[in-house]
PDB file with SEQRES, HELIX, SHEET and CRYST1 records, atoms N, CA, C and O in Angstrom:
SEQRES   1 A   78  UNK UNK UNK UNK UNK UNK UNK UNK UNK UNK UNK UNK UNK          
SEQRES   2 A   78  UNK UNK UNK UNK UNK UNK UNK UNK UNK UNK UNK UNK UNK          
SEQRES   3 A   78  UNK UNK UNK UNK UNK UNK UNK UNK UNK UNK UNK UNK UNK          
SEQRES   4 A   78  UNK UNK UNK UNK UNK UNK UNK UNK UNK UNK UNK UNK UNK          
SEQRES   5 A   78  UNK UNK UNK UNK UNK UNK UNK UNK UNK UNK UNK UNK UNK          
SEQRES   6 A   78  UNK UNK UNK UNK UNK UNK UNK UNK UNK UNK UNK UNK UNK          
HELIX    1 AA1 UNK A    8  UNK A   15  1                                   8    
HELIX    2 AA2 UNK A   36  UNK A   40  1                                   5    
HELIX    3 AA3 UNK A   53  UNK A   60  1                                   8    
HELIX    4 AA4 UNK A   67  UNK A   72  1                                   6    
CRYST1    1.000    1.000    1.000  90.00  90.00  90.00 P 1           1          
ATOM      1  N   UNK A   1       3.517  21.164 -12.449  1.00  0.00           N  
ATOM      2  CA  UNK A   1       3.385  20.018 -11.579  1.00  0.00           C  
ATOM      3  C   UNK A   1       2.753  20.465 -10.262  1.00  0.00           C  
ATOM      4  O   UNK A   1       3.119  21.482  -9.673  1.00  0.00           O  
ATOM      5  N   UNK A   2       1.800  19.667  -9.836  1.00  0.00           N  
ATOM      6  CA  UNK A   2       1.093  19.990  -8.588  1.00  0.00           C  
ATOM      7  C   UNK A   2       1.580  18.984  -7.524  1.00  0.00           C  
ATOM      8  O   UNK A   2       1.599  17.769  -7.723  1.00  0.00           O  
ATOM      9  N   UNK A   3       1.957  19.555  -6.426  1.00  0.00           N  
ATOM     10  CA  UNK A   3       2.438  18.777  -5.291  1.00  0.00           C  
ATOM     11  C   UNK A   3       1.365  18.759  -4.235  1.00  0.00           C  
ATOM     12  O   UNK A   3       0.925  19.803  -3.754  1.00  0.00           O  
ATOM     13  N   UNK A   4       0.945  17.557  -3.877  1.00  0.00           N  
ATOM     14  CA  UNK A   4      -0.115  17.383  -2.871  1.00  0.00           C  
ATOM     15  C   UNK A   4       0.566  16.779  -1.594  1.00  0.00           C  
ATOM     16  O   UNK A   4       1.165  15.704  -1.643  1.00  0.00           O  
ATOM     17  N   UNK A   5       0.454  17.471  -0.525  1.00  0.00           N  
ATOM     18  CA  UNK A   5       0.968  16.918   0.779  1.00  0.00           C  
ATOM     19  C   UNK A   5      -0.196  16.336   1.532  1.00  0.00           C  
ATOM     20  O   UNK A   5      -1.279  16.918   1.604  1.00  0.00           O  
ATOM     21  N   UNK A   6       0.053  15.176   2.089  1.00  0.00           N  
ATOM     22  CA  UNK A   6      -1.001  14.504   2.847  1.00  0.00           C  
ATOM     23  C   UNK A   6      -0.676  14.504   4.304  1.00  0.00           C  
ATOM     24  O   UNK A   6       0.417  14.083   4.682  1.00  0.00           O  
ATOM     25  N   UNK A   7      -1.571  14.954   5.141  1.00  0.00           N  
ATOM     26  CA  UNK A   7      -1.387  14.875   6.584  1.00  0.00           C  
ATOM     27  C   UNK A   7      -1.906  13.481   6.979  1.00  0.00           C  
ATOM     28  O   UNK A   7      -3.100  13.292   7.208  1.00  0.00           O  
ATOM     29  N   UNK A   8      -0.982  12.516   7.051  1.00  0.00           N  
ATOM     30  CA  UNK A   8      -1.366  11.128   7.293  1.00  0.00           C  
ATOM     31  C   UNK A   8      -1.982  10.950   8.685  1.00  0.00           C  
ATOM     32  O   UNK A   8      -2.879  10.125   8.859  1.00  0.00           O  
ATOM     33  N   UNK A   9      -1.511  11.713   9.677  1.00  0.00           N  
ATOM     34  CA  UNK A   9      -2.095  11.590  11.016  1.00  0.00           C  
ATOM     35  C   UNK A   9      -3.559  12.004  10.998  1.00  0.00           C  
ATOM     36  O   UNK A   9      -4.410  11.317  11.564  1.00  0.00           O  
ATOM     37  N   UNK A  10      -3.852  13.122  10.351  1.00  0.00           N  
ATOM     38  CA  UNK A  10      -5.253  13.609  10.281  1.00  0.00           C  
ATOM     39  C   UNK A  10      -6.093  12.652   9.448  1.00  0.00           C  
ATOM     40  O   UNK A  10      -7.209  12.296   9.829  1.00  0.00           O  
ATOM     41  N   UNK A  11      -5.536  12.230   8.284  1.00  0.00           N  
ATOM     42  CA  UNK A  11      -6.286  11.252   7.461  1.00  0.00           C  
ATOM     43  C   UNK A  11      -6.538   9.970   8.230  1.00  0.00           C  
ATOM     44  O   UNK A  11      -7.634   9.410   8.192  1.00  0.00           O  
ATOM     45  N   UNK A  12      -5.526   9.521   8.915  1.00  0.00           N  
ATOM     46  CA  UNK A  12      -5.697   8.260   9.725  1.00  0.00           C  
ATOM     47  C   UNK A  12      -6.772   8.385  10.746  1.00  0.00           C  
ATOM     48  O   UNK A  12      -7.519   7.433  10.975  1.00  0.00           O  
ATOM     49  N   UNK A  13      -6.883   9.563  11.391  1.00  0.00           N  
ATOM     50  CA  UNK A  13      -7.930   9.766  12.428  1.00  0.00           C  
ATOM     51  C   UNK A  13      -9.302   9.811  11.764  1.00  0.00           C  
ATOM     52  O   UNK A  13     -10.279   9.318  12.328  1.00  0.00           O  
ATOM     53  N   UNK A  14      -9.384  10.390  10.587  1.00  0.00           N  
ATOM     54  CA  UNK A  14     -10.693  10.531   9.917  1.00  0.00           C  
ATOM     55  C   UNK A  14     -11.129   9.177   9.383  1.00  0.00           C  
ATOM     56  O   UNK A  14     -12.258   8.735   9.594  1.00  0.00           O  
ATOM     57  N   UNK A  15     -10.178   8.513   8.666  1.00  0.00           N  
ATOM     58  CA  UNK A  15     -10.549   7.286   7.959  1.00  0.00           C  
ATOM     59  C   UNK A  15     -10.337   5.990   8.765  1.00  0.00           C  
ATOM     60  O   UNK A  15     -10.649   4.895   8.295  1.00  0.00           O  
ATOM     61  N   UNK A  16      -9.798   6.140   9.998  1.00  0.00           N  
ATOM     62  CA  UNK A  16      -9.553   4.920  10.762  1.00  0.00           C  
ATOM     63  C   UNK A  16      -8.476   4.050  10.210  1.00  0.00           C  
ATOM     64  O   UNK A  16      -8.588   2.826  10.290  1.00  0.00           O  
ATOM     65  N   UNK A  17      -7.419   4.621   9.643  1.00  0.00           N  
ATOM     66  CA  UNK A  17      -6.388   3.851   9.013  1.00  0.00           C  
ATOM     67  C   UNK A  17      -5.515   3.156  10.104  1.00  0.00           C  
ATOM     68  O   UNK A  17      -5.527   3.551  11.270  1.00  0.00           O  
ATOM     69  N   UNK A  18      -4.783   2.141   9.692  1.00  0.00           N  
ATOM     70  CA  UNK A  18      -3.917   1.413  10.611  1.00  0.00           C  
ATOM     71  C   UNK A  18      -2.716   2.276  11.015  1.00  0.00           C  
ATOM     72  O   UNK A  18      -2.237   3.102  10.238  1.00  0.00           O  
ATOM     73  N   UNK A  19      -2.258   2.073  12.210  1.00  0.00           N  
ATOM     74  CA  UNK A  19      -1.024   2.724  12.629  1.00  0.00           C  
ATOM     75  C   UNK A  19      -0.445   1.908  13.781  1.00  0.00           C  
ATOM     76  O   UNK A  19      -1.168   1.192  14.475  1.00  0.00           O  
ATOM     77  N   UNK A  20       0.838   2.021  13.969  1.00  0.00           N  
ATOM     78  CA  UNK A  20       1.477   1.244  15.037  1.00  0.00           C  
ATOM     79  C   UNK A  20       1.987   2.148  16.134  1.00  0.00           C  
ATOM     80  O   UNK A  20       1.324   3.118  16.503  1.00  0.00           O  
ATOM     81  N   UNK A  21       3.117   1.850  16.640  1.00  0.00           N  
ATOM     82  CA  UNK A  21       3.771   2.626  17.676  1.00  0.00           C  
ATOM     83  C   UNK A  21       4.161   3.994  17.124  1.00  0.00           C  
ATOM     84  O   UNK A  21       4.011   4.281  15.936  1.00  0.00           O  
ATOM     85  N   UNK A  22       4.668   4.824  18.033  1.00  0.00           N  
ATOM     86  CA  UNK A  22       5.100   6.181  17.627  1.00  0.00           C  
ATOM     87  C   UNK A  22       6.085   6.083  16.451  1.00  0.00           C  
ATOM     88  O   UNK A  22       7.007   5.268  16.462  1.00  0.00           O  
ATOM     89  N   UNK A  23       5.874   6.906  15.473  1.00  0.00           N  
ATOM     90  CA  UNK A  23       6.748   6.907  14.325  1.00  0.00           C  
ATOM     91  C   UNK A  23       6.200   6.099  13.162  1.00  0.00           C  
ATOM     92  O   UNK A  23       6.685   6.232  12.038  1.00  0.00           O  
ATOM     93  N   UNK A  24       5.182   5.250  13.414  1.00  0.00           N  
ATOM     94  CA  UNK A  24       4.546   4.481  12.365  1.00  0.00           C  
ATOM     95  C   UNK A  24       3.368   5.192  11.854  1.00  0.00           C  
ATOM     96  O   UNK A  24       2.310   5.170  12.483  1.00  0.00           O  
ATOM     97  N   UNK A  25       3.502   5.832  10.726  1.00  0.00           N  
ATOM     98  CA  UNK A  25       2.423   6.683  10.204  1.00  0.00           C  
ATOM     99  C   UNK A  25       1.227   5.877   9.839  1.00  0.00           C  
ATOM    100  O   UNK A  25       1.344   4.676   9.592  1.00  0.00           O  
ATOM    101  N   UNK A  26       0.064   6.498   9.795  1.00  0.00           N  
ATOM    102  CA  UNK A  26      -1.141   5.848   9.341  1.00  0.00           C  
ATOM    103  C   UNK A  26      -0.960   5.285   7.959  1.00  0.00           C  
ATOM    104  O   UNK A  26      -0.304   5.913   7.128  1.00  0.00           O  
ATOM    105  N   UNK A  27      -1.513   4.132   7.678  1.00  0.00           N  
ATOM    106  CA  UNK A  27      -1.288   3.452   6.395  1.00  0.00           C  
ATOM    107  C   UNK A  27      -2.425   2.483   6.085  1.00  0.00           C  
ATOM    108  O   UNK A  27      -3.228   2.126   6.947  1.00  0.00           O  
ATOM    109  N   UNK A  28      -2.457   2.078   4.835  1.00  0.00           N  
ATOM    110  CA  UNK A  28      -3.418   1.066   4.411  1.00  0.00           C  
ATOM    111  C   UNK A  28      -2.740  -0.306   4.532  1.00  0.00           C  
ATOM    112  O   UNK A  28      -1.527  -0.412   4.353  1.00  0.00           O  
ATOM    113  N   UNK A  29      -3.501  -1.335   4.827  1.00  0.00           N  
ATOM    114  CA  UNK A  29      -2.955  -2.700   4.905  1.00  0.00           C  
ATOM    115  C   UNK A  29      -3.846  -3.623   4.016  1.00  0.00           C  
ATOM    116  O   UNK A  29      -5.067  -3.474   3.976  1.00  0.00           O  
ATOM    117  N   UNK A  30      -3.223  -4.528   3.345  1.00  0.00           N  
ATOM    118  CA  UNK A  30      -3.968  -5.541   2.603  1.00  0.00           C  
ATOM    119  C   UNK A  30      -4.239  -6.715   3.582  1.00  0.00           C  
ATOM    120  O   UNK A  30      -3.305  -7.402   3.997  1.00  0.00           O  
ATOM    121  N   UNK A  31      -5.489  -6.931   3.935  1.00  0.00           N  
ATOM    122  CA  UNK A  31      -5.831  -8.026   4.810  1.00  0.00           C  
ATOM    123  C   UNK A  31      -6.559  -9.108   4.056  1.00  0.00           C  
ATOM    124  O   UNK A  31      -6.911 -10.133   4.640  1.00  0.00           O  
ATOM    125  N   UNK A  32      -6.797  -8.908   2.759  1.00  0.00           N  
ATOM    126  CA  UNK A  32      -7.355  -9.951   1.908  1.00  0.00           C  
ATOM    127  C   UNK A  32      -8.623 -10.556   2.491  1.00  0.00           C  
ATOM    128  O   UNK A  32      -8.850 -11.762   2.399  1.00  0.00           O  
ATOM    129  N   UNK A  33      -9.460  -9.687   3.103  1.00  0.00           N  
ATOM    130  CA  UNK A  33     -10.743 -10.217   3.616  1.00  0.00           C  
ATOM    131  C   UNK A  33     -10.712 -10.649   5.054  1.00  0.00           C  
ATOM    132  O   UNK A  33     -11.753 -11.004   5.608  1.00  0.00           O  
ATOM    133  N   UNK A  34      -9.520 -10.631   5.698  1.00  0.00           N  
ATOM    134  CA  UNK A  34      -9.477 -11.065   7.108  1.00  0.00           C  
ATOM    135  C   UNK A  34     -10.080  -9.984   7.971  1.00  0.00           C  
ATOM    136  O   UNK A  34      -9.974  -8.800   7.653  1.00  0.00           O  
ATOM    137  N   UNK A  35     -10.703 -10.373   9.044  1.00  0.00           N  
ATOM    138  CA  UNK A  35     -11.272  -9.375  10.004  1.00  0.00           C  
ATOM    139  C   UNK A  35     -10.101  -8.876  10.884  1.00  0.00           C  
ATOM    140  O   UNK A  35      -9.022  -9.468  10.893  1.00  0.00           O  
ATOM    141  N   UNK A  36     -10.332  -7.821  11.589  1.00  0.00           N  
ATOM    142  CA  UNK A  36      -9.289  -7.271  12.477  1.00  0.00           C  
ATOM    143  C   UNK A  36      -8.964  -8.333  13.567  1.00  0.00           C  
ATOM    144  O   UNK A  36      -7.802  -8.520  13.930  1.00  0.00           O  
ATOM    145  N   UNK A  37     -10.008  -9.017  14.077  1.00  0.00           N  
ATOM    146  CA  UNK A  37      -9.766 -10.036  15.094  1.00  0.00           C  
ATOM    147  C   UNK A  37      -8.887 -11.180  14.552  1.00  0.00           C  
ATOM    148  O   UNK A  37      -7.959 -11.627  15.226  1.00  0.00           O  
ATOM    149  N   UNK A  38      -9.186 -11.640  13.345  1.00  0.00           N  
ATOM    150  CA  UNK A  38      -8.326 -12.688  12.714  1.00  0.00           C  
ATOM    151  C   UNK A  38      -6.929 -12.190  12.508  1.00  0.00           C  
ATOM    152  O   UNK A  38      -5.979 -12.951  12.690  1.00  0.00           O  
ATOM    153  N   UNK A  39      -6.764 -10.967  12.144  1.00  0.00           N  
ATOM    154  CA  UNK A  39      -5.433 -10.405  11.944  1.00  0.00           C  
ATOM    155  C   UNK A  39      -4.675 -10.348  13.277  1.00  0.00           C  
ATOM    156  O   UNK A  39      -3.493 -10.688  13.335  1.00  0.00           O  
ATOM    157  N   UNK A  40      -5.344  -9.925  14.329  1.00  0.00           N  
ATOM    158  CA  UNK A  40      -4.751  -9.821  15.650  1.00  0.00           C  
ATOM    159  C   UNK A  40      -4.358 -11.221  16.134  1.00  0.00           C  
ATOM    160  O   UNK A  40      -3.341 -11.372  16.811  1.00  0.00           O  
ATOM    161  N   UNK A  41      -5.121 -12.206  15.809  1.00  0.00           N  
ATOM    162  CA  UNK A  41      -4.801 -13.616  16.182  1.00  0.00           C  
ATOM    163  C   UNK A  41      -3.613 -14.160  15.436  1.00  0.00           C  
ATOM    164  O   UNK A  41      -3.116 -15.225  15.802  1.00  0.00           O  
ATOM    165  N   UNK A  42      -3.129 -13.493  14.413  1.00  0.00           N  
ATOM    166  CA  UNK A  42      -1.931 -13.881  13.725  1.00  0.00           C  
ATOM    167  C   UNK A  42      -2.144 -14.410  12.333  1.00  0.00           C  
ATOM    168  O   UNK A  42      -1.177 -14.740  11.646  1.00  0.00           O  
ATOM    169  N   UNK A  43      -3.431 -14.505  11.878  1.00  0.00           N  
ATOM    170  CA  UNK A  43      -3.674 -14.912  10.502  1.00  0.00           C  
ATOM    171  C   UNK A  43      -3.199 -13.829   9.581  1.00  0.00           C  
ATOM    172  O   UNK A  43      -3.317 -12.647   9.906  1.00  0.00           O  
ATOM    173  N   UNK A  44      -2.654 -14.201   8.417  1.00  0.00           N  
ATOM    174  CA  UNK A  44      -2.147 -13.241   7.439  1.00  0.00           C  
ATOM    175  C   UNK A  44      -2.660 -13.599   6.053  1.00  0.00           C  
ATOM    176  O   UNK A  44      -2.862 -14.774   5.746  1.00  0.00           O  
ATOM    177  N   UNK A  45      -2.880 -12.548   5.183  1.00  0.00           N  
ATOM    178  CA  UNK A  45      -3.305 -12.790   3.849  1.00  0.00           C  
ATOM    179  C   UNK A  45      -2.199 -13.445   3.019  1.00  0.00           C  
ATOM    180  O   UNK A  45      -1.025 -13.375   3.383  1.00  0.00           O  
ATOM    181  N   UNK A  46      -2.558 -14.058   1.944  1.00  0.00           N  
ATOM    182  CA  UNK A  46      -1.526 -14.636   1.057  1.00  0.00           C  
ATOM    183  C   UNK A  46      -0.681 -13.507   0.486  1.00  0.00           C  
ATOM    184  O   UNK A  46      -1.138 -12.364   0.450  1.00  0.00           O  
ATOM    185  N   UNK A  47       0.528 -13.790   0.041  1.00  0.00           N  
ATOM    186  CA  UNK A  47       1.399 -12.825  -0.516  1.00  0.00           C  
ATOM    187  C   UNK A  47       0.770 -12.184  -1.746  1.00  0.00           C  
ATOM    188  O   UNK A  47       0.112 -12.847  -2.548  1.00  0.00           O  
ATOM    189  N   UNK A  48       0.991 -10.854  -1.878  1.00  0.00           N  
ATOM    190  CA  UNK A  48       0.499 -10.186  -3.042  1.00  0.00           C  
ATOM    191  C   UNK A  48       1.316 -10.603  -4.275  1.00  0.00           C  
ATOM    192  O   UNK A  48       2.507 -10.897  -4.167  1.00  0.00           O  
ATOM    193  N   UNK A  49       0.693 -10.623  -5.395  1.00  0.00           N  
ATOM    194  CA  UNK A  49       1.393 -10.848  -6.620  1.00  0.00           C  
ATOM    195  C   UNK A  49       1.324  -9.577  -7.448  1.00  0.00           C  
ATOM    196  O   UNK A  49       0.287  -8.914  -7.493  1.00  0.00           O  
ATOM    197  N   UNK A  50       2.393  -9.247  -8.082  1.00  0.00           N  
ATOM    198  CA  UNK A  50       2.453  -8.026  -8.875  1.00  0.00           C  
ATOM    199  C   UNK A  50       1.786  -8.293 -10.243  1.00  0.00           C  
ATOM    200  O   UNK A  50       2.046  -9.332 -10.850  1.00  0.00           O  
ATOM    201  N   UNK A  51       0.958  -7.404 -10.723  1.00  0.00           N  
ATOM    202  CA  UNK A  51       0.144  -7.673 -11.940  1.00  0.00           C  
ATOM    203  C   UNK A  51       0.909  -7.498 -13.227  1.00  0.00           C  
ATOM    204  O   UNK A  51       0.324  -7.738 -14.284  1.00  0.00           O  
ATOM    205  N   UNK A  52       2.177  -7.096 -13.232  1.00  0.00           N  
ATOM    206  CA  UNK A  52       2.864  -6.793 -14.456  1.00  0.00           C  
ATOM    207  C   UNK A  52       4.339  -7.132 -14.309  1.00  0.00           C  
ATOM    208  O   UNK A  52       4.923  -6.889 -13.253  1.00  0.00           O  
ATOM    209  N   UNK A  53       4.933  -7.672 -15.317  1.00  0.00           N  
ATOM    210  CA  UNK A  53       6.336  -8.059 -15.276  1.00  0.00           C  
ATOM    211  C   UNK A  53       7.278  -6.888 -14.903  1.00  0.00           C  
ATOM    212  O   UNK A  53       8.251  -7.063 -14.169  1.00  0.00           O  
ATOM    213  N   UNK A  54       6.950  -5.680 -15.438  1.00  0.00           N  
ATOM    214  CA  UNK A  54       7.835  -4.547 -15.146  1.00  0.00           C  
ATOM    215  C   UNK A  54       7.854  -4.249 -13.670  1.00  0.00           C  
ATOM    216  O   UNK A  54       8.890  -3.850 -13.138  1.00  0.00           O  
ATOM    217  N   UNK A  55       6.711  -4.435 -12.975  1.00  0.00           N  
ATOM    218  CA  UNK A  55       6.673  -4.195 -11.548  1.00  0.00           C  
ATOM    219  C   UNK A  55       7.582  -5.121 -10.807  1.00  0.00           C  
ATOM    220  O   UNK A  55       8.270  -4.707  -9.874  1.00  0.00           O  
ATOM    221  N   UNK A  56       7.600  -6.393 -11.210  1.00  0.00           N  
ATOM    222  CA  UNK A  56       8.461  -7.374 -10.610  1.00  0.00           C  
ATOM    223  C   UNK A  56       9.930  -6.996 -10.868  1.00  0.00           C  
ATOM    224  O   UNK A  56      10.772  -7.054  -9.971  1.00  0.00           O  
ATOM    225  N   UNK A  57      10.203  -6.617 -12.098  1.00  0.00           N  
ATOM    226  CA  UNK A  57      11.568  -6.220 -12.460  1.00  0.00           C  
ATOM    227  C   UNK A  57      12.047  -5.057 -11.624  1.00  0.00           C  
ATOM    228  O   UNK A  57      13.166  -5.075 -11.110  1.00  0.00           O  
ATOM    229  N   UNK A  58      11.218  -4.055 -11.483  1.00  0.00           N  
ATOM    230  CA  UNK A  58      11.585  -2.877 -10.689  1.00  0.00           C  
ATOM    231  C   UNK A  58      11.802  -3.280  -9.235  1.00  0.00           C  
ATOM    232  O   UNK A  58      12.770  -2.836  -8.617  1.00  0.00           O  
ATOM    233  N   UNK A  59      10.922  -4.112  -8.674  1.00  0.00           N  
ATOM    234  CA  UNK A  59      11.072  -4.516  -7.267  1.00  0.00           C  
ATOM    235  C   UNK A  59      12.313  -5.290  -7.098  1.00  0.00           C  
ATOM    236  O   UNK A  59      13.031  -5.075  -6.121  1.00  0.00           O  
ATOM    237  N   UNK A  60      12.634  -6.225  -8.030  1.00  0.00           N  
ATOM    238  CA  UNK A  60      13.865  -7.025  -7.894  1.00  0.00           C  
ATOM    239  C   UNK A  60      15.107  -6.155  -7.979  1.00  0.00           C  
ATOM    240  O   UNK A  60      16.121  -6.466  -7.353  1.00  0.00           O  
ATOM    241  N   UNK A  61      15.047  -5.066  -8.747  1.00  0.00           N  
ATOM    242  CA  UNK A  61      16.215  -4.167  -8.923  1.00  0.00           C  
ATOM    243  C   UNK A  61      16.174  -3.052  -7.870  1.00  0.00           C  
ATOM    244  O   UNK A  61      17.040  -2.176  -7.863  1.00  0.00           O  
ATOM    245  N   UNK A  62      15.186  -3.080  -6.992  1.00  0.00           N  
ATOM    246  CA  UNK A  62      15.024  -2.022  -5.946  1.00  0.00           C  
ATOM    247  C   UNK A  62      14.930  -0.651  -6.599  1.00  0.00           C  
ATOM    248  O   UNK A  62      15.545   0.318  -6.153  1.00  0.00           O  
ATOM    249  N   UNK A  63      14.142  -0.599  -7.669  1.00  0.00           N  
ATOM    250  CA  UNK A  63      13.917   0.687  -8.395  1.00  0.00           C  
ATOM    251  C   UNK A  63      12.506   1.120  -8.207  1.00  0.00           C  
ATOM    252  O   UNK A  63      11.602   0.311  -7.996  1.00  0.00           O  
ATOM    253  N   UNK A  64      12.327   2.405  -8.284  1.00  0.00           N  
ATOM    254  CA  UNK A  64      10.948   2.971  -8.185  1.00  0.00           C  
ATOM    255  C   UNK A  64      10.250   2.777  -9.527  1.00  0.00           C  
ATOM    256  O   UNK A  64      10.860   2.774 -10.596  1.00  0.00           O  
ATOM    257  N   UNK A  65       8.904   2.612  -9.402  1.00  0.00           N  
ATOM    258  CA  UNK A  65       8.083   2.545 -10.583  1.00  0.00           C  
ATOM    259  C   UNK A  65       7.817   4.011 -11.068  1.00  0.00           C  
ATOM    260  O   UNK A  65       7.695   4.933 -10.261  1.00  0.00           O  
ATOM    261  N   UNK A  66       7.737   4.174 -12.349  1.00  0.00           N  
ATOM    262  CA  UNK A  66       7.407   5.458 -12.940  1.00  0.00           C  
ATOM    263  C   UNK A  66       5.903   5.445 -13.242  1.00  0.00           C  
ATOM    264  O   UNK A  66       5.257   4.398 -13.267  1.00  0.00           O  
ATOM    265  N   UNK A  67       5.381   6.640 -13.468  1.00  0.00           N  
ATOM    266  CA  UNK A  67       3.955   6.715 -13.884  1.00  0.00           C  
ATOM    267  C   UNK A  67       3.709   5.991 -15.158  1.00  0.00           C  
ATOM    268  O   UNK A  67       2.671   5.356 -15.343  1.00  0.00           O  
ATOM    269  N   UNK A  68       4.697   6.087 -16.068  1.00  0.00           N  
ATOM    270  CA  UNK A  68       4.579   5.323 -17.363  1.00  0.00           C  
ATOM    271  C   UNK A  68       4.507   3.840 -17.097  1.00  0.00           C  
ATOM    272  O   UNK A  68       3.706   3.148 -17.727  1.00  0.00           O  
ATOM    273  N   UNK A  69       5.322   3.318 -16.176  1.00  0.00           N  
ATOM    274  CA  UNK A  69       5.320   1.914 -15.819  1.00  0.00           C  
ATOM    275  C   UNK A  69       3.907   1.501 -15.383  1.00  0.00           C  
ATOM    276  O   UNK A  69       3.361   0.494 -15.833  1.00  0.00           O  
ATOM    277  N   UNK A  70       3.347   2.310 -14.499  1.00  0.00           N  
ATOM    278  CA  UNK A  70       1.982   1.981 -14.014  1.00  0.00           C  
ATOM    279  C   UNK A  70       0.957   2.039 -15.096  1.00  0.00           C  
ATOM    280  O   UNK A  70       0.055   1.202 -15.142  1.00  0.00           O  
ATOM    281  N   UNK A  71       1.069   3.005 -15.971  1.00  0.00           N  
ATOM    282  CA  UNK A  71       0.156   3.111 -17.108  1.00  0.00           C  
ATOM    283  C   UNK A  71       0.315   1.922 -18.030  1.00  0.00           C  
ATOM    284  O   UNK A  71      -0.687   1.369 -18.485  1.00  0.00           O  
ATOM    285  N   UNK A  72       1.516   1.515 -18.319  1.00  0.00           N  
ATOM    286  CA  UNK A  72       1.792   0.376 -19.142  1.00  0.00           C  
ATOM    287  C   UNK A  72       1.280  -0.929 -18.596  1.00  0.00           C  
ATOM    288  O   UNK A  72       0.939  -1.848 -19.342  1.00  0.00           O  
ATOM    289  N   UNK A  73       1.230  -0.999 -17.267  1.00  0.00           N  
ATOM    290  CA  UNK A  73       0.743  -2.183 -16.582  1.00  0.00           C  
ATOM    291  C   UNK A  73      -0.763  -2.162 -16.361  1.00  0.00           C  
ATOM    292  O   UNK A  73      -1.340  -3.107 -15.824  1.00  0.00           O  
ATOM    293  N   UNK A  74      -1.389  -1.070 -16.784  1.00  0.00           N  
ATOM    294  CA  UNK A  74      -2.861  -0.881 -16.592  1.00  0.00           C  
ATOM    295  C   UNK A  74      -3.247  -0.907 -15.130  1.00  0.00           C  
ATOM    296  O   UNK A  74      -4.308  -1.401 -14.749  1.00  0.00           O  
ATOM    297  N   UNK A  75      -2.346  -0.354 -14.313  1.00  0.00           N  
ATOM    298  CA  UNK A  75      -2.645  -0.258 -12.861  1.00  0.00           C  
ATOM    299  C   UNK A  75      -3.817   0.679 -12.632  1.00  0.00           C  
ATOM    300  O   UNK A  75      -3.993   1.651 -13.367  1.00  0.00           O  
ATOM    301  N   UNK A  76      -4.622   0.390 -11.611  1.00  0.00           N  
ATOM    302  CA  UNK A  76      -5.734   1.282 -11.286  1.00  0.00           C  
ATOM    303  C   UNK A  76      -5.243   2.654 -10.893  1.00  0.00           C  
ATOM    304  O   UNK A  76      -4.155   2.809 -10.338  1.00  0.00           O  
ATOM    305  N   UNK A  77      -6.061   3.652 -11.188  1.00  0.00           N  
ATOM    306  CA  UNK A  77      -5.714   5.023 -10.806  1.00  0.00           C  
ATOM    307  C   UNK A  77      -6.145   5.235  -9.327  1.00  0.00           C  
ATOM    308  O   UNK A  77      -7.224   4.814  -8.908  1.00  0.00           O  
ATOM    309  N   UNK A  78      -5.274   5.890  -8.577  1.00  0.00           N  
ATOM    310  CA  UNK A  78      -5.614   6.173  -7.181  1.00  0.00           C  
ATOM    311  C   UNK A  78      -6.137   7.558  -7.055  1.00  0.00           C  
ATOM    312  O   UNK A  78      -6.481   7.990  -5.955  1.00  0.00           O  
TER     313      UNK A  78                                                      
END                                                                             
């Protein structure tokens, strides 16, 4: 097994990722095509829908998805 550690602060600085106050690590946000200005004004994208029933089941049960779950759901590879 290969363990990859990500320096989110460094990645955030390089890629211009979103981040908030201290303690809020750099992260990706789904803005569904909204511009930064629209987002700042308070507009929000529609709620995400999960593409597979198992994902909804895991979320409802507060369980983590497994790699097999993602493969079974034909999730994109990251």
